[in-house]
MARZA-706378 format. One line per 5 residues: number of its first residue (from 0); their letters; for each residue x, y, z of N, C-alpha, C. Coordinates in steps of 0.2 Angstrom, whole numbers, plus 5000, padded with zeros to 4 digits. Layout:
// residues N
NUM = a = X:Y:Z:X:Y:Z:X:Y:Z; ... .
***
This chain:
// residues 384
0 = xxxxx = 6145:4719:5026:6145:4725:5029:6152:4724:5033; 6153:4718:5036:6159:4718:5041:6165:4717:5036; 6170:4719:5038:6177:4719:5035:6181:4716:5040; 6188:4715:5037:6193:4713:5040:6195:4719:5046; 6196:4717:5051:6199:4723:5055:6205:4726:5053 .
5 = xxxxx = 6211:4721:5051:6217:4724:5049:6216:4729:5044; 6213:4728:5039:6212:4731:5032:6208:4738:5035; 6203:4737:5037:6198:4743:5040:6203:4748:5044; 6208:4745:5048:6210:4750:5053:6216:4754:5049; 6219:4750:5045:6224:4754:5041:6220:4760:5037 .
10 = xxxxx = 6214:4756:5034:6211:4762:5029:6208:4768:5031; 6204:4766:5036:6202:4772:5042:6206:4777:5041; 6212:4776:5044:6216:4781:5047:6221:4784:5042; 6221:4782:5035:6224:4785:5032:6224:4793:5031; 6228:4797:5032:6226:4804:5031:6224:4806:5039 .
15 = xxxxx = 6225:4803:5043:6222:4805:5050:6227:4809:5053; 6234:4806:5052:6240:4809:5055:6240:4811:5063; 6245:4814:5064:6245:4816:5071:6246:4823:5072; 6247:4826:5078:6247:4832:5080:6256:4834:5081; 6260:4829:5080:6265:4832:5082:6268:4830:5088 .
20 = xxxxx = 6275:4831:5090:6276:4830:5098:6274:4834:5103; 6275:4832:5109:6273:4836:5116:6277:4842:5116; 6272:4848:5116:6276:4855:5116:6278:4857:5122; 6275:4854:5128:6277:4857:5135:6274:4852:5140; 6277:4853:5146:6274:4851:5152:6278:4844:5154 .
25 = xxxxx = 6275:4841:5158:6278:4835:5162:6276:4829:5157; 6282:4828:5153:6282:4823:5149:6280:4815:5152; 6281:4814:5157:6281:4807:5161:6274:4807:5162; 6269:4811:5162:6262:4811:5164:6259:4806:5160; 6260:4806:5154:6258:4800:5148:6264:4798:5145 .
30 = xxxxx = 6263:4792:5147:6269:4787:5145:6270:4787:5136; 6276:4786:5134:6277:4785:5128:6276:4778:5126; 6272:4777:5120:6271:4771:5119:6273:4768:5113; 6276:4761:5112:6277:4757:5108:6273:4753:5104; 6268:4756:5101:6262:4753:5098:6264:4749:5091 .
35 = xxxxx = 6263:4742:5090:6264:4739:5083:6260:4742:5078; 6263:4742:5072:6259:4746:5067:6255:4740:5063; 6256:4734:5065:6252:4728:5062:6246:4728:5065; 6240:4730:5061:6234:4731:5064:6232:4724:5067; 6234:4718:5065:6232:4712:5067:6235:4710:5074 .
40 = xxxxx = 6241:4714:5076:6243:4714:5082:6239:4716:5088; 6241:4712:5093:6237:4714:5101:6241:4720:5101; 6237:4726:5106:6239:4731:5108:6246:4730:5112; 6249:4734:5111:6257:4734:5115:6255:4736:5122; 6250:4740:5123:6248:4743:5131:6241:4744:5131 .
45 = xxxxx = 6240:4746:5138:6232:4747:5139:6232:4754:5142; 6238:4759:5141:6237:4765:5145:6236:4770:5139; 6235:4769:5132:6233:4775:5127:6231:4771:5122; 6228:4776:5117:6225:4774:5110:6229:4770:5105; 6225:4764:5104:6229:4759:5098:6230:4762:5092 .
50 = xxxxx = 6226:4767:5091:6226:4770:5085:6232:4776:5083; 6234:4777:5088:6240:4782:5089:6246:4782:5082; 6247:4776:5083:6253:4773:5078:6251:4771:5071; 6245:4773:5070:6242:4768:5063:6247:4773:5058; 6248:4769:5052:6251:4772:5046:6249:4778:5043 .
55 = xxxxx = 6251:4782:5041:6249:4787:5035:6250:4785:5027; 6248:4787:5023:6248:4786:5017:6254:4788:5014; 6258:4783:5012:6265:4783:5011:6269:4787:5015; 6268:4788:5021:6273:4791:5026:6276:4786:5032; 6282:4787:5033:6285:4784:5038:6282:4784:5044 .
60 = xxxxx = 6281:4780:5048:6279:4779:5056:6281:4785:5059; 6277:4789:5062:6281:4794:5067:6281:4791:5075; 6284:4794:5079:6285:4792:5086:6278:4795:5088; 6276:4790:5094:6269:4792:5096:6271:4797:5102; 6266:4803:5103:6267:4808:5108:6265:4805:5115 .
65 = xxxxx = 6269:4808:5119:6267:4805:5126:6259:4808:5128; 6258:4812:5125:6252:4817:5126:6247:4816:5123; 6246:4811:5118:6241:4811:5111:6236:4805:5113; 6230:4808:5112:6224:4803:5112:6219:4805:5106; 6214:4800:5105:6210:4801:5099:6202:4801:5102 .
70 = xxxxx = 6198:4806:5099:6191:4808:5100:6188:4807:5093; 6182:4805:5093:6177:4804:5088:6171:4807:5091; 6167:4811:5086:6161:4812:5087:6156:4810:5082; 6150:4807:5083:6145:4804:5078:6138:4804:5079; 6135:4808:5074:6128:4809:5075:6127:4802:5072 .
75 = xxxxx = 6123:4796:5075:6124:4790:5072:6115:4789:5069; 6112:4795:5068:6104:4795:5066:6104:4794:5058; 6098:4794:5056:6097:4792:5049:6091:4797:5047; 6089:4797:5040:6083:4801:5039:6079:4797:5033; 6073:4798:5033:6070:4796:5028:6070:4800:5022 .
80 = xxxxx = 6073:4806:5022:6074:4811:5016:6077:4809:5011; 6082:4805:5012:6087:4802:5006:6083:4797:5003; 6085:4796:4996:6083:4790:4993:6087:4783:4994; 6083:4779:4998:6088:4774:5000:6087:4767:4996; 6083:4767:4991:6082:4761:4987:6089:4759:4984 .
85 = xxxxx = 6091:4754:4983:6097:4753:4980:6104:4753:4985; 6102:4754:4992:6106:4754:4996:6111:4748:4996; 6118:4748:4997:6122:4741:4996:6119:4737:5002; 6118:4739:5008:6115:4734:5014:6108:4733:5014; 6105:4735:5010:6098:4733:5009:6093:4738:5013 .
90 = xxxxx = 6095:4744:5016:6093:4750:5019:6087:4752:5013; 6082:4750:5012:6077:4753:5007:6072:4758:5009; 6068:4761:5005:6064:4766:5008:6059:4765:5014; 6057:4758:5012:6053:4755:5017:6055:4755:5024; 6061:4753:5024:6064:4752:5032:6065:4759:5034 .
95 = xxxxx = 6067:4764:5030:6068:4772:5031:6060:4774:5034; 6055:4772:5032:6049:4775:5034:6047:4773:5042; 6050:4766:5041:6048:4763:5049:6054:4766:5053; 6060:4768:5052:6065:4770:5057:6062:4778:5059; 6060:4781:5053:6056:4788:5056:6050:4788:5058 .
100 = xxxxx = 6045:4784:5057:6038:4783:5060:6039:4781:5067; 6044:4775:5069:6044:4772:5075:6050:4775:5079; 6056:4776:5076:6062:4776:5080:6065:4783:5080; 6061:4787:5077:6063:4794:5077:6070:4794:5073; 6071:4791:5069:6077:4792:5065:6083:4791:5069 .
105 = xxxxx = 6081:4787:5075:6088:4786:5079:6091:4780:5078; 6096:4778:5079:6101:4773:5076:6097:4767:5080; 6094:4762:5075:6089:4757:5079:6090:4750:5074; 6092:4751:5068:6092:4747:5063:6098:4743:5064; 6098:4736:5066:6103:4732:5067:6108:4731:5063 .
110 = xxxxx = 6108:4730:5057:6113:4729:5052:6118:4737:5053; 6116:4741:5053:6120:4747:5054:6122:4747:5061; 6120:4745:5065:6124:4745:5072:6128:4740:5073; 6128:4734:5070:6132:4728:5069:6139:4732:5066; 6138:4735:5060:6144:4738:5057:6147:4742:5060 .
115 = xxxxx = 6143:4748:5062:6147:4752:5067:6150:4749:5073; 6149:4744:5075:6152:4740:5082:6158:4738:5078; 6159:4736:5071:6166:4733:5069:6170:4739:5067; 6167:4745:5065:6171:4751:5063:6174:4753:5071; 6170:4753:5076:6173:4755:5083:6178:4752:5085 .
120 = xxxxx = 6176:4743:5084:6181:4739:5087:6188:4740:5084; 6189:4741:5078:6195:4743:5074:6197:4750:5074; 6194:4756:5076:6197:4761:5077:6199:4762:5083; 6195:4760:5089:6197:4762:5096:6197:4768:5098; 6193:4774:5097:6195:4780:5100:6194:4780:5108 .
125 = xxxxx = 6198:4784:5109:6199:4784:5116:6192:4787:5120; 6190:4792:5116:6184:4796:5118:6178:4797:5112; 6173:4794:5113:6167:4795:5109:6161:4799:5111; 6159:4803:5107:6154:4807:5107:6148:4804:5103; 6142:4801:5105:6137:4800:5101:6131:4804:5102 .
130 = xxxxx = 6126:4806:5096:6121:4809:5096:6116:4805:5092; 6110:4804:5094:6104:4800:5090:6104:4792:5091; 6106:4790:5096:6105:4784:5099:6098:4782:5100; 6096:4777:5098:6088:4774:5101:6091:4771:5107; 6086:4773:5112:6086:4771:5120:6081:4765:5120 .
135 = xxxxx = 6085:4759:5120:6080:4753:5121:6076:4752:5127; 6077:4755:5132:6072:4756:5137:6066:4758:5134; 6065:4762:5128:6058:4763:5127:6053:4757:5122; 6058:4753:5121:6055:4748:5117:6048:4745:5121; 6047:4744:5125:6041:4741:5128:6035:4745:5127 .
140 = xxxxx = 6036:4752:5129:6031:4757:5129:6029:4759:5121; 6035:4759:5117:6033:4762:5111:6029:4756:5107; 6032:4749:5109:6027:4744:5104:6021:4743:5106; 6021:4744:5113:6013:4743:5116:6008:4750:5111; 6012:4755:5111:6008:4761:5109:6006:4759:5102 .
145 = xxxxx = 6012:4756:5097:6011:4756:5092:6006:4750:5090; 6006:4745:5095:6002:4739:5094:5995:4742:5093; 5994:4746:5098:5986:4750:5099:5984:4752:5095; 5988:4757:5090:5987:4761:5086:5988:4760:5079; 5994:4757:5076:5996:4755:5070:5998:4747:5069 .
150 = xxxxx = 5995:4742:5069:5997:4735:5068:6003:4734:5064; 6002:4737:5059:6006:4736:5053:6014:4739:5056; 6014:4745:5059:6019:4748:5061:6023:4744:5067; 6019:4742:5071:6021:4737:5076:6025:4732:5073; 6021:4728:5068:6024:4721:5066:6032:4723:5062 .
155 = xxxxx = 6032:4729:5059:6037:4731:5056:6044:4733:5061; 6041:4736:5066:6047:4739:5071:6048:4734:5076; 6043:4730:5079:6044:4727:5085:6044:4719:5083; 6044:4716:5078:6046:4709:5077:6051:4708:5072; 6053:4702:5071:6059:4701:5066:6066:4705:5068 .
160 = xxxxx = 6070:4703:5064:6077:4704:5065:6079:4712:5062; 6075:4716:5060:6078:4722:5057:6079:4727:5063; 6076:4728:5067:6076:4733:5072:6077:4731:5079; 6080:4735:5084:6082:4732:5089:6076:4730:5093; 6070:4734:5093:6063:4730:5097:6062:4726:5095 .
165 = xxxxx = 6063:4723:5089:6061:4717:5087:6066:4710:5088; 6072:4713:5089:6078:4708:5088:6082:4709:5094; 6080:4708:5101:6083:4710:5106:6090:4703:5108; 6095:4707:5109:6101:4701:5110:6099:4697:5117; 6102:4691:5116:6101:4686:5121:6104:4689:5128 .
170 = xxxxx = 6109:4694:5127:6112:4697:5134:6109:4703:5135; 6104:4703:5132:6100:4711:5134:6104:4717:5133; 6110:4718:5129:6114:4723:5128:6110:4729:5125; 6110:4735:5127:6107:4740:5124:6112:4743:5118; 6108:4747:5114:6112:4749:5107:6119:4751:5110 .
175 = xxxxx = 6119:4757:5114:6125:4760:5116:6132:4755:5119; 6129:4750:5122:6134:4745:5124:6136:4740:5120; 6131:4739:5115:6132:4734:5109:6139:4739:5105; 6138:4745:5105:6141:4748:5099:6149:4748:5102; 6150:4750:5109:6157:4751:5111:6160:4744:5114 .
180 = xxxxx = 6157:4739:5117:6159:4733:5120:6162:4734:5126; 6163:4729:5131:6164:4730:5138:6171:4734:5139; 6175:4736:5133:6180:4740:5135:6179:4747:5136; 6175:4750:5136:6173:4757:5138:6167:4757:5143; 6167:4764:5147:6163:4765:5151:6158:4772:5147 .
185 = xxxxx = 6152:4771:5149:6147:4774:5146:6143:4778:5149; 6141:4785:5148:6135:4788:5152:6132:4791:5147; 6125:4794:5148:6121:4798:5144:6118:4803:5148; 6116:4806:5144:6113:4813:5145:6107:4813:5149; 6106:4817:5154:6099:4818:5158:6092:4819:5154 .
190 = xxxxx = 6089:4814:5155:6082:4814:5150:6084:4814:5143; 6091:4812:5141:6091:4811:5133:6096:4805:5132; 6094:4800:5134:6098:4795:5133:6100:4793:5125; 6098:4797:5122:6101:4797:5115:6108:4799:5112; 6110:4804:5118:6116:4807:5118:6122:4805:5124 .
195 = xxxxx = 6127:4800:5122:6131:4797:5126:6139:4799:5124; 6142:4798:5130:6149:4798:5130:6152:4791:5132; 6157:4788:5128:6160:4783:5129:6167:4783:5130; 6171:4780:5136:6178:4782:5137:6182:4775:5138; 6186:4774:5134:6191:4768:5134:6193:4767:5141 .
200 = xxxxx = 6192:4762:5144:6194:4761:5151:6202:4761:5150; 6204:4758:5147:6213:4759:5146:6215:4766:5146; 6212:4770:5144:6214:4777:5142:6211:4781:5149; 6206:4781:5152:6204:4784:5158:6198:4782:5161; 6195:4787:5165:6189:4784:5170:6185:4789:5167 .
205 = xxxxx = 6177:4788:5168:6173:4792:5167:6170:4793:5175; 6170:4800:5176:6167:4802:5184:6160:4799:5185; 6161:4796:5191:6155:4792:5193:6151:4787:5189; 6155:4785:5184:6154:4779:5181:6159:4775:5178; 6160:4770:5182:6167:4764:5180:6164:4760:5175 .
210 = xxxxx = 6158:4759:5173:6157:4754:5167:6151:4757:5164; 6144:4757:5168:6138:4759:5164:6134:4755:5160; 6130:4756:5154:6129:4764:5153:6125:4766:5161; 6128:4772:5162:6125:4777:5166:6120:4781:5164; 6114:4778:5163:6109:4782:5160:6106:4788:5164 .
215 = xxxxx = 6108:4794:5161:6107:4800:5163:6113:4802:5170; 6120:4798:5168:6125:4800:5171:6128:4805:5170; 6128:4807:5164:6132:4814:5161:6129:4821:5165; 6134:4826:5167:6132:4832:5169:6128:4838:5165; 6122:4838:5166:6118:4842:5162:6111:4843:5163 .
220 = xxxxx = 6109:4849:5160:6102:4851:5161:6098:4854:5155; 6092:4855:5156:6088:4858:5151:6091:4866:5150; 6090:4869:5145:6092:4876:5145:6087:4880:5149; 6090:4885:5152:6086:4890:5157:6080:4893:5154; 6079:4893:5148:6073:4896:5146:6068:4890:5144 .
225 = xxxxx = 6070:4884:5146:6065:4878:5144:6062:4877:5137; 6067:4879:5133:6063:4878:5126:6064:4869:5125; 6068:4867:5127:6067:4860:5125:6068:4856:5133; 6065:4850:5133:6068:4845:5140:6073:4841:5139; 6076:4840:5145:6081:4836:5145:6088:4841:5142 .
230 = xxxxx = 6094:4836:5143:6101:4840:5142:6103:4838:5136; 6102:4843:5131:6105:4842:5124:6112:4845:5124; 6114:4847:5130:6121:4849:5132:6123:4846:5138; 6129:4842:5138:6129:4838:5144:6136:4836:5143; 6140:4836:5150:6147:4835:5150:6149:4829:5154 .
235 = xxxxx = 6154:4826:5151:6157:4820:5154:6164:4823:5158; 6166:4821:5163:6172:4822:5167:6176:4816:5166; 6182:4816:5161:6187:4811:5159:6193:4812:5164; 6193:4807:5168:6201:4808:5172:6205:4803:5168; 6211:4806:5163:6215:4802:5160:6221:4798:5164 .
240 = xxxxx = 6222:4792:5162:6225:4788:5167:6233:4791:5167; 6236:4793:5173:6242:4796:5174:6242:4803:5169; 6236:4806:5169:6236:4812:5165:6232:4817:5168; 6229:4822:5165:6224:4827:5167:6218:4825:5167; 6213:4829:5170:6207:4829:5169:6204:4833:5163 .
245 = xxxxx = 6200:4829:5160:6196:4833:5154:6189:4834:5153; 6186:4839:5153:6179:4839:5152:6177:4839:5146; 6173:4834:5143:6170:4832:5136:6163:4835:5136; 6161:4840:5132:6154:4842:5132:6151:4839:5126; 6146:4835:5126:6142:4832:5121:6137:4836:5119 .
250 = xxxxx = 6136:4839:5112:6131:4843:5111:6126:4842:5106; 6120:4842:5105:6116:4840:5100:6110:4847:5101; 6112:4852:5097:6106:4857:5097:6102:4855:5093; 6095:4859:5094:6089:4859:5090:6091:4861:5082; 6089:4858:5077:6089:4861:5070:6084:4865:5068 .
255 = xxxxx = 6086:4866:5061:6080:4871:5058:6080:4878:5060; 6073:4880:5061:6073:4887:5062:6072:4890:5068; 6072:4884:5073:6072:4887:5080:6078:4890:5082; 6080:4895:5080:6086:4898:5083:6086:4902:5089; 6080:4904:5091:6081:4905:5098:6083:4900:5103 .
260 = xxxxx = 6080:4894:5103:6081:4889:5107:6089:4887:5105; 6092:4885:5098:6098:4884:5097:6103:4889:5101; 6102:4894:5101:6106:4900:5104:6106:4898:5111; 6101:4897:5114:6100:4894:5121:6104:4890:5124; 6105:4884:5119:6109:4879:5119:6115:4881:5120 .
265 = xxxxx = 6118:4884:5115:6124:4886:5113:6127:4891:5120; 6123:4895:5122:6125:4899:5128:6126:4893:5134; 6122:4888:5134:6125:4883:5140:6132:4881:5140; 6134:4880:5134:6140:4877:5133:6147:4882:5135; 6145:4889:5134:6150:4893:5135:6149:4897:5140 .
270 = xxxxx = 6143:4898:5143:6141:4903:5148:6139:4901:5154; 6133:4899:5153:6128:4896:5159:6122:4891:5157; 6123:4886:5160:6120:4879:5158:6114:4880:5162; 6114:4883:5165:6106:4884:5170:6108:4884:5179; 6116:4884:5180:6118:4884:5187:6123:4889:5188 .
275 = xxxxx = 6123:4894:5184:6128:4900:5183:6136:4896:5182; 6136:4891:5179:6142:4889:5176:6142:4886:5169; 6146:4886:5165:6146:4883:5159:6147:4876:5159; 6145:4873:5152:6145:4866:5151:6153:4865:5151; 6155:4869:5148:6162:4868:5148:6168:4871:5154 .
280 = xxxxx = 6167:4867:5160:6170:4871:5167:6176:4867:5167; 6180:4864:5163:6185:4861:5165:6192:4865:5164; 6198:4862:5167:6204:4866:5166:6205:4864:5158; 6204:4858:5156:6205:4858:5148:6197:4854:5146; 6195:4858:5142:6188:4857:5139:6188:4855:5131 .
285 = xxxxx = 6185:4850:5129:6185:4846:5122:6176:4847:5121; 6174:4852:5116:6167:4852:5114:6165:4849:5109; 6161:4844:5108:6160:4841:5101:6152:4839:5100; 6152:4837:5094:6144:4836:5093:6141:4838:5087; 6135:4837:5085:6131:4840:5080:6127:4846:5082 .
290 = xxxxx = 6131:4852:5080:6130:4858:5082:6123:4861:5078; 6121:4858:5072:6116:4860:5068:6116:4867:5065; 6124:4868:5065:6125:4876:5061:6132:4874:5057; 6132:4877:5051:6137:4878:5047:6140:4885:5047; 6143:4887:5051:6146:4894:5052:6150:4896:5048 .
295 = xxxxx = 6152:4893:5043:6157:4895:5036:6151:4896:5030; 6144:4894:5031:6140:4895:5024:6134:4899:5027; 6132:4899:5033:6126:4901:5035:6128:4909:5037; 6125:4913:5035:6125:4920:5036:6123:4922:5044; 6129:4925:5047:6127:4925:5055:6120:4931:5055 .
300 = xxxxx = 6120:4936:5050:6114:4940:5051:6108:4938:5051; 6107:4931:5049:6101:4929:5048:6100:4923:5052; 6105:4921:5056:6105:4915:5062:6109:4918:5067; 6106:4920:5073:6109:4922:5079:6113:4918:5081; 6112:4911:5082:6115:4905:5083:6122:4903:5081 .
305 = xxxxx = 6122:4906:5074:6129:4906:5072:6133:4913:5073; 6129:4918:5074:6133:4925:5076:6135:4922:5083; 6132:4919:5088:6133:4919:5094:6141:4914:5094; 6140:4908:5090:6145:4903:5090:6151:4908:5087; 6150:4911:5083:6156:4915:5080:6160:4919:5084 .
310 = xxxxx = 6157:4920:5090:6160:4925:5094:6163:4922:5099; 6161:4916:5100:6165:4911:5105:6171:4906:5102; 6171:4905:5094:6173:4900:5091:6179:4903:5086; 6184:4901:5085:6188:4904:5079:6196:4908:5082; 6199:4911:5077:6203:4915:5079:6203:4920:5084 .
315 = xxxxx = 6208:4921:5088:6208:4925:5093:6203:4924:5098; 6197:4920:5098:6193:4919:5103:6194:4913:5109; 6191:4912:5113:6193:4908:5118:6194:4900:5116; 6189:4898:5111:6190:4891:5109:6192:4891:5102; 6195:4886:5100:6198:4887:5092:6195:4879:5091 .
320 = xxxxx = 6196:4878:5083:6194:4873:5080:6199:4867:5080; 6196:4861:5082:6201:4856:5081:6198:4853:5074; 6192:4852:5073:6189:4851:5065:6191:4856:5062; 6186:4856:5055:6188:4860:5050:6186:4867:5052; 6191:4872:5051:6192:4879:5054:6188:4885:5049 .
325 = xxxxx = 6187:4882:5043:6185:4886:5038:6181:4882:5032; 6179:4885:5027:6174:4883:5021:6178:4877:5016; 6185:4877:5018:6188:4872:5013:6189:4865:5016; 6186:4864:5022:6187:4857:5025:6181:4853:5023; 6182:4847:5024:6176:4842:5023:6169:4843:5026 .
330 = xxxxx = 6165:4841:5022:6158:4842:5025:6156:4835:5030; 6153:4837:5034:6150:4832:5039:6144:4829:5038; 6138:4832:5032:6133:4831:5031:6132:4831:5023; 6134:4824:5021:6135:4824:5013:6128:4827:5010; 6123:4826:5012:6116:4827:5008:6117:4835:5007 .
335 = xxxxx = 6119:4838:5011:6119:4846:5011:6125:4850:5011; 6131:4845:5010:6138:4847:5010:6138:4853:5015; 6136:4852:5020:6137:4858:5026:6141:4854:5031; 6145:4857:5035:6148:4856:5041:6144:4857:5047; 6140:4852:5050:6137:4853:5055:6140:4851:5062 .
340 = xxxxx = 6144:4846:5062:6147:4843:5066:6154:4845:5068; 6156:4848:5074:6161:4851:5075:6165:4849:5082; 6172:4850:5082:6175:4848:5089:6180:4853:5089; 6180:4856:5095:6183:4863:5098:6187:4862:5105; 6190:4866:5105:6193:4865:5113:6197:4872:5115 .
345 = xxxxx = 6197:4874:5121:6201:4880:5124:6207:4880:5123; 6211:4874:5126:6219:4875:5126:6220:4868:5124; 6217:4863:5121:6220:4857:5119:6220:4859:5111; 6227:4856:5108:6228:4855:5100:6226:4849:5097; 6224:4850:5092:6224:4844:5087:6222:4845:5080 .
350 = xxxxx = 6220:4839:5076:6218:4839:5070:6213:4834:5069; 6208:4834:5064:6204:4830:5063:6202:4829:5056; 6199:4822:5054:6198:4820:5047:6190:4819:5048; 6186:4819:5043:6180:4816:5043:6180:4810:5039; 6178:4805:5042:6178:4798:5039:6173:4797:5035 .
355 = xxxxx = 6175:4795:5029:6172:4794:5024:6171:4800:5018; 6174:4805:5021:6174:4811:5017:6181:4814:5015; 6185:4814:5021:6192:4815:5019:6195:4810:5015; 6200:4814:5011:6202:4809:5005:6206:4804:5009; 6204:4797:5007:6208:4791:5010:6206:4788:5015 .
360 = xxxxx = 6201:4790:5017:6197:4787:5023:6190:4784:5021; 6188:4778:5025:6182:4776:5024:6176:4777:5029; 6170:4776:5026:6164:4778:5030:6164:4773:5035; 6158:4774:5040:6158:4768:5046:6154:4762:5043; 6151:4762:5038:6149:4755:5034:6151:4754:5026 .
365 = xxxxx = 6146:4752:5024:6147:4751:5017:6149:4757:5013; 6153:4757:5007:6153:4762:5003:6146:4762:5000; 6144:4770:5000:6138:4770:4996:6132:4769:5001; 6132:4767:5007:6128:4767:5012:6125:4773:5012; 6117:4773:5013:6113:4778:5013:6109:4778:5020 .
370 = xxxxx = 6113:4775:5025:6109:4774:5031:6111:4780:5036; 6117:4782:5038:6119:4788:5043:6119:4794:5037; 6116:4799:5039:6115:4805:5036:6121:4811:5038; 6125:4808:5044:6130:4812:5046:6137:4807:5045; 6143:4811:5045:6148:4807:5046:6152:4808:5053 .
375 = xxxxx = 6156:4804:5054:6160:4804:5061:6166:4809:5059; 6167:4814:5064:6173:4817:5064:6179:4813:5069; 6184:4813:5067:6189:4808:5071:6196:4813:5073; 6197:4813:5077:6203:4818:5080:6209:4815:5084; 6214:4818:5083:6220:4817:5086:6221:4823:5089 .
380 = xxxx = 6222:4823:5097:6222:4828:5100:6228:4828:5106; 6230:4833:5106:6236:4833:5111:6236:4839:5117; 6240:4838:5122:6240:4843:5128:6246:4848:5126; 6244:4853:5125:6250:4859:5124:6255:4858:5129 .
***
């Protein structure tokens, strides 16, 4: 599952491109960088993304914009509903059943976690939004409950090296810290530690969380109507080094037929999260995550959450797409061919690829892997 980082970094970013040069403002705010194109080389600087100058496919390298940074959102969960036998990494149906029954399909399978760590180490996004991480703090209680009610499930989930509750690391790093390493500050949503934002320390600082993981450290709350507990919409305030402050809203709405609740959660993003202000409360806002809607395929007449989203996002609206703006773009949920994961902004420009789906890019682990049921959206963003 592990690849050489030099090969991986180049292959991952083929076609990722950039967003052009600085369109205005104080160009001195974000320094112009001379980043080496050799992926084996050490970063020339610790003040901006190492991936900004990655080569394109048969394109001459472009100058790095002084206001360019990179963002990734990734629902890292899995599902038992796919056919897993024959998976190149050995993630068979039996393991998928354990992941569903014990871990709620959140990221807990150790080989997937380690493969994703290699992926992130190579790519080094400046900001990462995660959804569906397993919170290792639940291991003790979850294992005790399984031992009392289902000894076979306990043996599969809580012993051995397959899953995080059975294979704790000697340094007791939890899953989210293991994914990003020491170079990122990490905070997670209140009462939803499966949803977290990581910020590369060389790029900027996470408000009130210099390192973390700060569990419950994001700014968020349950929707006003109480349809779900905890913050499935939560905001990270990122102070960019020598740059502006950016509010990053990590979203993971409810899926399926619970349209009323999903609409309430989307209203938190744009209108009122429960304290008379929206989650997107910054001067610059990036909203990212698994919205659990495809606004290009789902008829808004039959899904009020899609209708509400379309009133807020798109041409002529306050927010515009950085990720795919229409039905022609790459899907983020390959099993349904839908675009469920989105990145939008009010006043930041950019473009995105879906890693493992967009032409010339690679998935987060092995080709043909059936563990992740979503694909990461990776964006290059600029301040206009």
